[in-house]
N, C-alpha and C positions, 0 to 999 in steps of 0.2 A: 447560434450566431450567424451561420451561413444563410439561414432563412431570411435574415434581415437585410442582406446585401443583394442587390438586384443582379440577375445573371448578365453576363456580357452580351453585347448587341448581336454577336454571331448567333446565339441561340434563338434570338427573336426573329432575325431576318434571314439567316442562313448565308449571308454574304460575308466575304472577307476570309481571312485565314482562321482556321480553328485554333483556339488557344491551347497551349501545352497543359495548363492546369485549370481545373474547375475552381469554383469558389472555395470549396473546402481545402483544396491544395494550395491556393493562394494564401489562405489564413495560416495553414501549416508552415508555409515558406516564411511568412513574416514572423511567426513564432520562433522558427529556427534562426532567423537573422538576428533577432534580439538575444536569444538564448546563447548563441555562439559568439556574438559580438563581431559579426562579419560585415564588411562593406558590400555594396551591390556586386562589384566585380568578383570578389572572393566567394560570395554566396553562389553566383552562377557557375563559377569554376568548380566549386565543391559539389554542386548539384549535378554537374555533368559527369563527375568521376565517382561519386559516392553512392552506391546502390542503396544504402540504408536511408539516406536522405530522400532519395527518389521514392522508396517504399513509404516513408512517412508522409510524403506529399501526394501519394497516390498516382504516380506517373512512372512509366518505364521507358526510358529514353533509348536503351540499347546502344546502337552505334550513332544515333542522332545526337546533336549537340545544340544547346540553346546558346545563341550569340548575345 
């Protein structure tokens, strides 16, 4: 599925902020959103605090937070 979705423009041009998630991580995040029935705000709050969700999405935030 990730092969069918184009990469973000950062990877093509190298300009702008590097995304927190790659394409696979974004798909995993949308899966978790539907599976857990969370709103966007609750999903981001949970991703910031739950290491197992971070692991599932392939990102390690550590002390950083997604706003």
